[in-house]
C-alpha positions in Angstrom: -20.4 -8.9 -23.0 -20.7 -6.0 -25.0 -17.7 -6.2 -27.0 -14.3 -8.2 -27.6 -10.9 -7.1 -29.1 -9.1 -9.3 -31.1 -6.0 -9.4 -32.2 -4.9 -11.9 -34.6 -0.7 -12.4 -36.1 -0.5 -12.2 -40.1 3.2 -12.6 -40.1 5.8 -14.9 -39.4 5.8 -18.7 -38.0 3.1 -17.2 -35.3 0.8 -16.0 -38.1 -3.2 -17.3 -37.5 -2.2 -17.0 -33.1 -5.8 -14.9 -31.9 -5.4 -13.1 -28.4 -9.0 -12.5 -27.9 -9.8 -9.6 -24.8 -13.7 -9.2 -23.1 -13.4 -7.4 -20.1 -11.1 -4.7 -18.5 -7.4 -5.9 -18.7 -3.6 -5.1 -19.8 -1.8 -6.7 -22.5 2.2 -6.5 -22.2 4.2 -7.3 -25.4 8.1 -8.3 -25.5 10.8 -11.3 -25.1 10.3 -11.2 -21.6 8.6 -14.9 -20.3 6.7 -12.7 -17.8 5.0 -10.6 -20.5 1.1 -11.3 -21.4 2.3 -12.1 -24.6 6.0 -13.3 -25.2 7.7 -13.9 -28.0 10.6 -15.8 -27.8 13.9 -14.7 -28.7 13.7 -17.4 -31.7 11.0 -15.9 -33.2 12.1 -12.4 -33.4 15.4 -10.7 -31.9 13.7 -6.9 -32.6 11.4 -7.1 -29.9 12.4 -5.9 -26.8 12.1 -7.2 -23.6 9.2 -4.9 -22.6 7.9 -3.7 -25.8 4.9 -1.8 -25.8 1.7 -1.8 -23.5 -1.9 -2.5 -24.4 -4.6 -1.2 -22.1 -8.1 -2.9 -23.1 -11.4 -1.8 -21.8 -13.5 -3.3 -25.0 -14.4 -1.6 -27.0 -11.1 0.8 -26.0 -7.8 -0.1 -26.7 -4.8 2.1 -26.4 -1.5 1.6 -27.3 2.0 2.5 -25.8 5.6 2.3 -26.7 7.4 1.9 -23.6 11.1 2.9 -24.9 11.1 -0.4 -27.4 14.9 -0.4 -29.0 13.1 -0.8 -32.4 9.9 1.2 -32.1 6.1 0.0 -32.6 4.5 1.4 -35.5 0.8 2.0 -36.2 -0.8 1.2 -40.0 2.9 1.9 -40.8 4.0 5.1 -38.6 5.4 5.2 -35.7 4.4 6.1 -32.2 7.3 5.4 -30.3 10.4 4.2 -29.8 14.7 4.9 -29.7 15.6 7.4 -31.6 19.5 6.7 -33.0 22.1 6.7 -29.9 19.2 7.1 -26.9 20.2 4.6 -24.2 16.8 2.7 -23.0 16.3 5.8 -20.2 16.3 8.9 -22.6 13.9 7.1 -24.8 11.1 6.1 -21.6 11.5 10.1 -20.6 10.3 11.1 -23.6 7.1 10.1 -22.0 5.4 8.3 -25.3 1.6 8.9 -25.0 -0.7 6.3 -25.6 -2.7 6.1 -28.9 -6.3 5.0 -29.7 -6.5 1.9 -31.8 -9.8 1.3 -33.7 -11.1 -1.7 -36.1 -8.6 -2.7 -38.9 -5.7 -1.5 -37.3 -2.7 -2.6 -37.5 0.6 -3.1 -35.1 3.8 -4.1 -35.9 6.9 -5.0 -33.6 9.8 -5.9 -35.1 8.6 -8.6 -38.2 5.2 -9.6 -36.4 2.1 -7.7 -37.5 -1.0 -7.7 -35.3 -4.3 -6.6 -37.1 -7.1 -5.2 -34.8 -10.9 -6.5 -34.7 -12.9 -4.7 -32.8 -16.7 -5.9 -32.6 -19.7 -4.0 -30.3 -22.7 -5.8 -29.1 -25.7 -3.6 -28.6 -26.1 -3.4 -24.8 -28.6 -4.9 -22.8 -32.3 -2.5 -22.3 -31.6 -0.4 -19.4 -34.8 -1.0 -16.7 -35.2 2.1 -14.0 -36.1 -0.9 -11.3 -33.9 0.2 -7.6 -30.5 -2.2 -7.4 -31.1 -4.3 -4.9 -30.9 -8.1 -5.5 -32.7 -7.1 -9.2 -30.8 -4.7 -12.0 -29.5 -1.4 -10.9 -31.8 1.6 -11.7 -30.3 4.0 -14.1 -32.0 7.0 -15.2 -29.8 8.2 -18.7 -28.4 11.8 -19.0 -25.5 14.4 -19.0 -22.5 13.8 -17.3 -22.6 15.0 -13.7 -20.4 18.1 -12.9 -18.7 17.7 -10.2 -18.3 21.5 -9.0 -22.1 20.7 -8.6 -22.0 17.3 -7.2 -22.6 18.7 -3.5 -26.0 20.3 -4.6 -27.1 18.1 -6.5 -26.6 14.9 -3.6 -28.4 17.4 -1.5 -31.6 17.7 -3.7 -32.1 14.2 -3.9 -31.8 13.6 -0.6 -34.6 16.3 0.0 -36.2 14.0 -3.1 -35.1 11.0 -1.8 -38.0 11.7 1.9 -41.2 10.5 1.3 -40.0 8.1 -1.9 -40.2 4.3 -0.2 -37.8 1.9 -1.1 -36.0 4.7 -3.7 -32.8 6.1 -2.2 -33.6 4.7 1.1 -30.2 5.0 2.0 -30.2 8.8 1.2 -33.0 9.7 2.9 -31.4 8.5 5.9 -29.0 11.1 6.0 -27.7 15.0 6.1 -24.6 16.2 4.7 -22.0 18.0 6.6 -19.1 18.8 4.7 -17.0 17.3 2.0 -13.9 16.0 3.4 -12.1 14.7 0.5 -12.0 14.2 -3.1 -10.8 11.8 -5.7 -10.6 10.9 -9.7 -13.9 9.4 -9.3 -15.5 11.7 -6.9 -15.7 12.7 -3.5 -16.2 11.6 -0.4 -18.6 13.3 2.2 -19.1 13.6 6.1 -22.5 12.4 7.2 -24.7 12.6 10.1 -27.9 9.9 10.4 -31.0 11.9 11.1 -32.5 9.6 13.6 -29.2 8.4 15.4 -26.9 11.3 15.0 -23.9 8.8 14.5 -21.5 9.9 12.1 -20.6 8.3 8.8 -18.5 8.7 5.7 -21.1 9.0 2.6 -18.7 7.9 -0.8 -20.0 9.3 -3.7 -19.0 7.6 -6.9 -19.6 8.8 -10.5 -18.8 6.3 -13.3 -17.3 8.2 -16.6 -19.5 5.3 -18.6 -22.3 3.9 -17.6 -24.9 3.1 -19.9 -23.6 -0.8 -19.8 -25.4 -3.2 -17.2 -22.9 -5.7 -17.3 -20.4 -2.9 -16.0 -22.7 -1.7 -13.4 -23.6 -5.6 -11.9 -20.0 -6.4 -11.9 -19.4 -3.3 -9.6 -22.5 -4.4 -7.3 -21.1 -7.5 -7.0 -17.8 -6.2 -5.4 -19.8 -3.7 -3.4 -21.8 -7.1 -1.9 -18.4 -8.8 -1.2 -17.2 -5.7 0.5 -20.4 -5.4 3.0 -19.9 -8.8 3.8 -16.8 -8.1 5.6 -17.1 -7.5 9.3 -13.6 -6.9 11.1 -11.9 -5.1 14.1 -9.6 -4.1 11.9 -11.4 -3.5 8.3 -13.3 -0.5 8.2 -17.3 -2.0 7.6 -19.3 -1.2 4.5 -22.7 0.0 6.3 -25.0 0.7 3.6 -24.9 1.4 -0.4 -27.5 2.9 -2.8 -27.2 3.9 -7.0 -29.6 6.6 -8.7 -29.1 9.2 -11.6 -26.2 7.4 -12.5 -24.3 7.9 -8.9 -23.0 5.3 -6.5 -23.7 6.0 -2.6 -21.8 4.4 -0.3 -22.0 4.6 3.3 -19.0 3.8 5.7 -17.9 3.7 9.2 -16.5 6.9 9.6 -13.3 8.1 11.6 -12.0 11.2 13.1 -8.4 10.5 13.1 -8.1 10.1 9.4 -5.5 7.7 7.8 -2.0 7.0 8.6 -0.5 9.6 5.8 -2.3 12.3 7.9 -0.5 10.9 10.7 2.2 10.7 9.0 2.1 14.7 7.7 2.0 16.1 11.4 4.8 14.2 12.7 7.0 15.5 10.2 7.2 13.2 7.5 7.3 9.4 9.2 5.8 7.3 11.8 8.1 5.8 15.7 9.5 2.8 15.2 6.9 0.8 17.9 3.7 3.0 16.0 4.2 2.2 12.6 4.8 -1.7 13.7 1.3 -1.5 15.8 -0.5 -0.1 12.7 1.2 -2.9 10.5 0.8 -6.2 12.6 -3.1 -4.8 12.6 -3.5 -4.0 9.0 -1.7 -7.5 8.8 -4.4 -9.0 11.1 -7.2 -7.5 8.8 -5.6 -9.1 5.6 -5.4 -12.5 7.4 -9.4 -12.2 7.4 -10.2 -10.9 4.3 -8.1 -13.1 2.5 -9.7 -16.5 3.6 -13.3 -14.7 4.5 -15.9 -15.6 2.8 -17.8 -13.8 -0.2 -20.7 -13.9 -1.7 -19.6 -13.6 -5.2 -16.5 -15.0 -6.7 -15.6 -15.2 -10.2 -15.4 -18.1 -12.1 -13.3 -19.0 -15.4 -16.5 -19.3 -17.0 -17.7 -15.8 -16.0 -20.5 -17.1 -13.9 -20.3 -16.7 -10.0 -20.8 -18.5 -6.9 -19.7 -18.1 -2.9 -15.9 -18.8 -2.3 -12.6 -17.3 0.1 -11.2 -14.6 -0.1 -10.9 -11.3 -0.9 -7.8 -8.6 -2.5 -7.5 -5.1 -1.6 -5.0 -4.0 -4.6 -4.8 -0.7 -3.1 -3.3 -0.9 0.4 -1.1 2.0 1.4 -0.8 4.7 3.9 -4.0 6.9 2.3 -6.0 3.7 3.2 -5.0 2.5 6.3 -7.6 4.2 8.8 -7.5 5.1 12.6 -9.0 5.8 15.6 -9.0 5.4 19.1 -10.3 2.3 21.0 -10.4 1.7 24.7 -7.3 4.5 24.9 -5.8 1.9 22.4 -4.6 3.1 18.9 -6.4 1.2 16.4 -5.3 1.1 12.6 -8.3 -0.3 9.9 -7.8 -1.6 6.7 -10.5 1.0 4.8 -11.5 1.8 1.0 -11.3 -1.7 0.1 -10.4 -1.9 -3.3 -13.5 -0.3 -4.0 -11.4 2.6 -6.4 -9.5 -0.8 -8.3 -13.1 -2.4 -8.0 -14.3 1.0 -9.8 -11.6 0.6 -12.6 -11.7 -3.3 -13.8 -15.7 -2.9 -13.6 -15.0 -0.3 -16.4 -16.6 2.5 -15.3 -13.5 4.4 -14.7 -13.0 5.9 -18.3 -9.4 6.1 -17.0 -6.4 4.6 -18.9 -4.4 2.2 -17.1 -1.4 4.9 -17.3 -3.3 7.1 -14.9 -4.9 5.3 -12.6 -1.3 3.7 -11.5 0.4 7.1 -11.8 -1.5 7.8 -8.5 -0.1 5.1 -6.0 2.8 3.8 -7.7 5.1 3.4 -5.0 3.0 0.6 -3.2 2.4 -1.3 -6.0 4.3 -4.8 -7.2 5.6 -5.5 -11.1 3.0 -8.6 -9.9 0.2 -6.3 -10.1 0.6 -4.7 -13.6 1.7 -8.4 -14.7 -1.7 -9.9 -13.5 -3.9 -7.0 -14.0 -7.2 -8.6 -13.9 -6.2 -11.9 -11.2 -4.5 -10.5 -8.1 -3.4 -13.0 -5.4 -3.1 -12.0 -1.5 0.8 -12.0 -2.1 0.4 -8.1 -3.8 -1.4 -6.9 -0.2 1.3 -8.3 1.3 3.4 -6.5 -0.7 1.8 -3.6 -0.2 1.9 -3.7 3.1 5.7 -4.0 3.5 5.8 -1.1 1.1 3.4 0.6 3.8 5.6 -0.2 6.6 8.9 1.0 4.6 7.2 4.2 4.0 5.8 4.1 7.6 9.6 4.7 8.6 12.1 6.6 5.8 9.4 8.7 4.6 10.3 7.4 1.0 9.1 4.7 -1.1 10.8 0.9 -1.3 11.1 2.5 -5.2 13.0 5.0 -7.1 11.1 6.8 -9.5 11.9 8.6 -12.8 9.1 9.5 -15.4 7.2 6.4 -16.4 5.8 4.3 -14.1 5.0 1.7 -15.7 8.3 1.1 -16.5 9.9 2.0 -13.2 7.6 -0.7 -11.8 8.6 -3.3 -14.2 12.0 -2.8 -13.6 13.1 -0.5 -10.6 13.8 -2.9 -7.8 13.2 -1.7 -4.0 15.7 -0.2 -2.4 17.6 -1.9 1.0 15.4 0.4 3.7 19.1 0.8 5.4 19.8 2.7 2.3 17.3 4.9 3.4 17.6 4.8 7.0 20.8 3.5 8.8 18.9 3.9 12.2 16.6 1.4 11.4 17.4 -2.4 13.6 19.4 -4.0 11.4 16.8 -7.4 12.0 14.1 -5.6 11.2 15.1 -4.0 7.7 16.3 -8.0 6.5 12.8 -9.0 7.2 11.2 -5.8 5.4 13.4 -6.0 2.6 12.2 -10.0 1.9 8.9 -9.3 2.1 10.1 -6.7 -1.1 11.5 -9.2 -3.2 9.4 -9.6 -6.0 11.1 -12.0 -8.5 11.1 -14.6 -10.1 7.5 -13.8 -7.3 6.6 -11.9 -4.0 8.3 -13.6 -0.9 6.1 -14.2 2.1 2.6 -15.3 0.1 0.7 -14.4 2.8 0.3 -12.3 5.5 0.2 -14.9 7.8 3.8 -15.3 7.0 5.2 -11.7 7.2 3.3 -11.2 10.2 5.1 -14.5 12.1 8.8 -12.8 10.8 8.0 -9.7 12.4 6.9 -11.0 15.6 10.1 -12.3 15.3 12.5 -9.2 15.3 9.9 -6.5 17.4 12.8 -4.7 19.4 
């Protein structure tokens, strides 16, 4: 635990109340009961339902006003809120920026003042051992230039040959070409030197790789992913870490993903094909939500063996396709890697930027319970993916601020997007996208059962 952030209320009825944060999370402040830091109406009516957002990645903490009625103040300087005569929508469309908070800053919302305390502990000494079952091998050097990533990896592969256990994974492969780029790195098509088997080599670049605790956290997630083995889940075959780069070797499928297929077919899929894909995805989720995994985090911060892994990022781009014995087969890919990477504090990205990538498939519960996702969130995202496959649209309407849109815009009934969808199927999809007060289908089993009843 290298850093902690403490918020202490210094005014009014709640004076002395403290909130401690020691890991990556979000803190929504407002009057609504579902806010992490909920301020009751009888305490302060000047606070909006969703007043402001704290994006916390110790020792960093950012704050963003969410179009509040009376504004948010840092050290008595207003950083956001509605102007006289503005509607909430007009204020949100201003897209107030995030502000970095420092130790000793004061946040004022309504009549409540929070004092910010940031304590940083010197990180543990970094050693140079390969990660295996021990501490990850870290070599300190300037950040990599992503434009030169291909050349860097090629040099590492050449240097890996003959180095024993170091970089063992890389020494087995030759890179063919880049097949995709993302915010955290790149994916390459690679071929095993001996067997000729093609694989996807995912390369992830930490923005912050100085702290062993963050690296260890992510490596535990990698161990969890390697334990998964199911016909509808892309298999993580191997991994390595060197020169401040993660290397993940995964199964490769030439047919691409569902989003690719949608684009080829005019933006959406035929009904039978979409249902065939989503039923297989639900089978994959049923398995992963109950699979035995080596590392489950406990309330005290420790780990033990347990059951269940939540993906956190189900969407058409993460559903891969292949032909097995003449049958279109769907496989859930990138099993939560991006979200795990973010939760380990390795991205250097703000929550707003992270959410902005794929807001169409995120239920509001995933924002409210950022650190503690549950299986129902994957079920909602699967329903949103089916909605998208059938209509080419997202369930929600989006304006400008994805965070507020997710929190306040209810899904649009699917028949309003496409009136040709069978009514019985539309009813089940609409039910699956209910998220207030909770997600309607709490398990992939329940959603699949209801779909099976109405399949035309």
